[in-house]
C-alpha positions as CSV (number, residue, x, y, z in Angstrom):
1,M,15.8,-18.2,18.9
2,G,15.4,-14.5,18.5
3,F,12.9,-12.3,21.1
4,W,11.0,-11.4,18.8
5,D,10.7,-15.0,17.2
6,L,10.3,-15.3,20.9
7,M,7.8,-12.8,21.0
8,I,5.8,-14.5,18.5
9,K,5.5,-18.5,19.9
10,K,4.4,-16.8,23.2
11,D,1.6,-15.6,21.4
12,D,1.0,-19.0,19.3
13,W,0.6,-20.3,22.7
14,I,-1.6,-18.1,24.5
15,I,-4.0,-18.1,21.4
16,S,-3.5,-21.5,21.0
17,I,-4.8,-21.8,24.9
18,I,-8.0,-19.6,25.0
19,E,-9.4,-20.6,21.3
20,S,-9.1,-24.2,22.9
21,I,-11.5,-23.5,25.9
22,R,-13.5,-20.5,23.6
23,S,-13.7,-24.2,21.3
24,L,-15.2,-26.3,24.7
25,K,-18.4,-24.5,24.6
26,Y,-19.4,-26.0,21.4
27,E,-17.4,-29.2,21.4
28,L,-20.2,-30.6,23.8
29,N,-22.6,-28.7,22.7
30,P,-25.6,-32.0,21.6
31,T,-26.8,-30.3,18.4
32,L,-23.6,-28.9,17.3
33,I,-22.0,-32.4,17.4
34,K,-24.8,-33.4,15.9
35,I,-24.8,-31.3,12.9
36,N,-21.1,-31.5,12.7
37,R,-21.3,-35.4,12.5
38,K,-24.0,-35.2,9.5
39,I,-21.9,-32.5,7.6
40,K,-18.6,-34.9,8.3
41,S,-21.0,-37.6,6.6
42,I,-21.2,-36.0,3.2
43,P,-18.3,-37.6,0.9
44,P,-16.0,-34.5,-0.2
45,M,-16.6,-32.8,-3.3
46,G,-13.8,-31.7,-4.8
47,K,-12.3,-34.9,-5.4
48,G,-10.1,-34.1,-9.5
49,R,-11.6,-30.5,-8.8
50,D,-10.4,-27.2,-8.6
51,L,-11.4,-23.9,-5.9
52,Y,-11.0,-20.3,-6.9
53,I,-11.8,-18.6,-3.8
54,L,-12.4,-14.7,-5.1
55,L,-11.2,-12.5,-2.2
56,N,-11.9,-8.7,-1.9
57,A,-8.6,-6.7,-2.7
58,P,-8.4,-3.5,-5.3
59,S,-6.3,-6.1,-7.1
60,L,-9.5,-8.0,-8.1
61,K,-10.2,-5.3,-10.4
62,T,-7.3,-5.4,-12.9
63,Q,-7.9,-9.0,-13.1
64,D,-10.4,-10.5,-15.9
65,I,-12.5,-12.8,-13.6
66,S,-15.1,-13.9,-16.3
67,V,-12.7,-16.6,-17.0
68,L,-13.6,-18.5,-14.8
69,K,-17.4,-19.2,-15.4
70,G,-18.5,-22.6,-14.9
71,K,-15.8,-23.4,-12.6
72,D,-15.9,-23.7,-8.7
73,I,-15.8,-20.1,-7.3
74,M,-15.9,-18.8,-3.7
75,F,-16.7,-15.4,-2.8
76,V,-16.2,-13.9,0.9
77,N,-18.3,-10.9,2.5
78,R,-19.4,-8.1,0.0
79,G,-18.5,-10.0,-2.9
80,F,-21.5,-10.6,-4.1
81,M,-21.4,-6.3,-5.1
82,H,-19.1,-7.6,-7.8
83,P,-20.1,-7.0,-11.0
84,M,-19.6,-10.6,-12.2
85,F,-21.5,-12.0,-9.4
86,K,-24.6,-13.1,-11.1
87,E,-22.8,-14.1,-14.1
88,L,-20.3,-16.5,-12.6
89,Q,-22.8,-17.9,-10.6
90,P,-20.4,-18.8,-7.5
91,K,-20.9,-22.3,-5.7
92,F,-20.0,-20.8,-2.5
93,H,-20.4,-17.6,-0.2
94,V,-18.3,-17.8,3.1
95,F,-19.1,-15.5,6.0
96,V,-17.2,-15.9,9.2
97,D,-17.2,-12.2,10.5
98,S,-19.3,-11.7,14.1
99,K,-20.1,-8.3,12.5
100,M,-23.4,-10.2,11.2
101,L,-24.1,-11.2,14.7
102,K,-23.7,-7.9,16.0
103,G,-26.0,-6.3,13.0
104,I,-23.0,-4.1,11.9
105,W,-24.0,-6.3,8.3
106,P,-27.5,-7.3,7.5
107,V,-28.3,-10.6,7.3
108,S,-30.4,-9.9,4.6
109,W,-27.1,-9.8,2.7
110,I,-28.1,-14.0,2.2
111,D,-31.3,-13.3,0.5
112,E,-29.5,-11.2,-1.6
113,I,-26.7,-13.6,-2.6
114,V,-29.2,-16.4,-2.8
115,N,-31.3,-14.0,-5.4
116,L,-28.2,-13.2,-7.9
117,S,-26.7,-16.8,-7.4
118,P,-30.1,-19.6,-6.6
119,D,-28.2,-22.5,-6.6
120,I,-25.0,-21.3,-4.3
121,T,-24.5,-22.7,-1.4
122,I,-23.5,-20.2,2.1
123,I,-21.0,-21.2,4.5
124,L,-20.7,-20.2,7.9
125,P,-19.1,-21.2,11.5
126,L,-20.4,-24.1,12.9
127,A,-21.0,-22.2,16.4
128,W,-23.5,-20.5,14.1
129,Y,-26.0,-23.2,14.3
130,N,-28.3,-22.0,17.1
131,H,-28.5,-18.2,16.6
132,P,-32.2,-17.1,15.9
133,L,-30.8,-14.7,12.7
134,F,-30.0,-17.7,10.8
135,R,-33.5,-20.7,11.9
136,P,-35.4,-18.6,8.4
137,Y,-33.5,-19.7,6.2
138,I,-33.1,-22.7,7.8
139,K,-36.9,-23.1,8.1
140,K,-36.9,-22.2,4.2
141,G,-34.0,-25.0,3.3
142,T,-31.3,-22.0,2.2
143,K,-28.3,-24.3,1.2
144,I,-25.9,-23.7,4.3
145,Y,-22.7,-25.7,5.3
146,W,-22.3,-25.3,8.8
147,S,-18.4,-25.5,8.9
148,K,-16.1,-26.2,11.7
149,N,-12.4,-25.2,10.3
150,I,-10.0,-27.6,10.6
151,L,-6.9,-25.6,10.4
152,P,-4.8,-24.9,13.4
153,F,-4.1,-21.7,12.6
154,N,-6.1,-18.8,14.5
155,N,-5.3,-15.6,12.7
156,L,-6.8,-16.2,9.4
157,G,-10.3,-15.1,9.0
158,V,-12.6,-15.4,6.6
159,S,-9.4,-16.6,4.0
160,G,-8.7,-19.4,6.3
161,E,-12.1,-20.9,6.5
162,C,-12.2,-20.5,2.9
163,F,-8.8,-22.5,3.0
164,S,-10.0,-25.1,5.3
165,F,-13.0,-25.7,3.2
166,G,-10.8,-26.5,0.1
167,I,-8.8,-28.6,2.6
168,K,-11.9,-30.2,3.7
169,Q,-13.4,-30.9,0.5
170,Q,-10.0,-32.4,-0.9
171,Y,-10.0,-30.4,-3.7
172,E,-7.3,-31.0,-6.1
173,N,-6.2,-27.5,-6.2
174,I,-6.7,-24.3,-4.3
175,Y,-6.4,-21.3,-6.3
176,F,-6.8,-17.7,-4.6
177,A,-6.9,-14.1,-6.2
178,G,-8.0,-10.6,-4.3
179,F,-6.0,-11.0,-1.8
180,D,-3.1,-8.5,-1.4
181,A,-2.7,-8.2,2.4
182,T,-2.4,-4.8,2.0
183,G,-5.7,-3.6,3.1
184,I,-4.7,-2.1,6.8
185,G,-2.0,0.2,4.8
186,H,-4.6,1.9,2.6
187,E,-6.9,2.6,5.9
188,M,-4.3,4.0,7.5
189,I,-2.9,6.7,5.6
190,K,-6.2,6.8,2.8
191,S,-4.1,6.1,-0.1
192,A,-6.5,3.9,-1.9
193,D,-9.2,2.0,-1.4
194,S,-9.0,-1.4,0.5
195,H,-11.2,-3.5,-1.6
196,F,-12.6,-4.0,-5.1
197,Y,-16.0,-1.9,-4.2
198,G,-14.1,1.5,-2.2
199,N,-14.1,1.2,2.0
200,D,-15.7,0.1,4.6
201,K,-17.7,2.5,5.6
202,E,-17.7,1.1,9.4
203,L,-14.2,1.1,9.3
204,E,-13.8,4.4,8.9
205,G,-12.6,7.2,11.6
206,K,-10.3,4.9,13.8
207,S,-8.4,6.2,16.6
208,T,-4.1,5.1,17.0
209,K,-5.1,2.8,19.7
210,Q,-6.9,0.6,17.3
211,F,-4.7,0.8,14.3
212,A,-2.1,-0.5,17.1
213,V,-4.8,-3.2,17.7
214,D,-5.0,-3.7,13.8
215,L,-1.9,-4.1,13.1
216,L,-0.8,-6.3,15.8
217,M,-3.9,-8.9,14.4
218,H,-2.2,-8.4,11.0
219,S,0.7,-9.2,12.6
220,R,-0.8,-12.3,12.9
221,H,-2.2,-13.1,10.4
222,L,1.3,-13.0,8.1
223,H,2.6,-15.0,10.7
224,D,-0.3,-17.7,10.2
225,L,0.0,-17.8,6.7
226,N,3.3,-18.5,6.8
227,R,2.3,-21.2,8.9
228,L,-0.6,-22.6,6.7
229,A,2.3,-22.4,3.4
230,D,4.4,-24.6,5.5
231,Y,1.9,-26.8,6.2
232,C,0.7,-26.9,3.1
233,K,4.2,-28.3,1.6
234,K,4.4,-30.6,4.3
235,H,0.4,-32.6,3.3
236,N,0.8,-32.1,-0.6
237,I,-1.8,-29.7,-0.5
238,K,-2.0,-27.7,-3.9
239,M,-2.3,-24.3,-2.9
240,T,-1.5,-21.3,-5.3
241,N,-1.5,-17.5,-5.3
242,I,-3.3,-15.7,-9.0
243,T,-3.4,-12.2,-7.0
244,N,-2.2,-9.6,-9.2
245,G,0.9,-8.5,-7.1
246,G,0.1,-8.0,-3.8
247,L,2.2,-8.4,-0.4
248,L,2.0,-12.5,0.0
249,D,5.1,-14.3,-0.6
250,M,4.9,-17.7,1.2
251,F,2.6,-19.1,-1.7
252,P,3.3,-20.7,-4.7
253,R,2.1,-18.0,-7.7
254,E,0.3,-18.4,-11.3
255,N,-0.3,-15.8,-13.9
256,I,-3.9,-17.4,-14.6
257,L,-6.6,-15.0,-14.8
258,P,-5.8,-12.3,-17.9
259,L,-5.1,-8.7,-16.4
260,L,-7.6,-5.9,-17.5
261,D,-6.5,-3.0,-19.8
262,S,-6.7,0.3,-17.3
């Protein structure tokens, strides 16, 4: 094992220990234990079906996602801003970023999403169940799936939650698009938009110190995506990249979505 491989392995150990300690806070919470048991008792909804995860990279603007209408579609974060969102009537929308808890992202986005797609299920981390922000949505019966990530990797962000959900629900095939994995480069040199809708305003004006952290996180992200690809092969999970271009080379690719005329 080379020096840098050892450094990556060292980080794996440290992050695994920290996440194990952090998870104890939720593993020992009686309310969360009860909710998790209730969620686990629901039969898997994906047997014999395909899941299409649409992430927010610029490449999504180049693909015709209208062909997915009627499929099990999952959007994330600001994905509801896509012009096809209402027409597609997606089945799921995922948030895991603490920006929502901190008020950087308004919780009212949930209202906007439900207004656009009334039958949608909002997927949120189980750890957020007791947060006061979400009590009004629980009381009025908003369809929320309180998710506990089952993957043994800790640096996959919202995409990891999507993949974990698809695996838990035993979908026959898990396809994903809009995952260029090049956003950090666009942010650094301001050469292009980092997302299909433009750039995140809250991320503008970063210092080189912050970019140093972001690059480390991006490195961990790519490392865990490779680990996930190996995990899928080992467990016979069919996960396919249908993004137009992008950096990711660890998953098999298919050309399912037609390209739009530029």
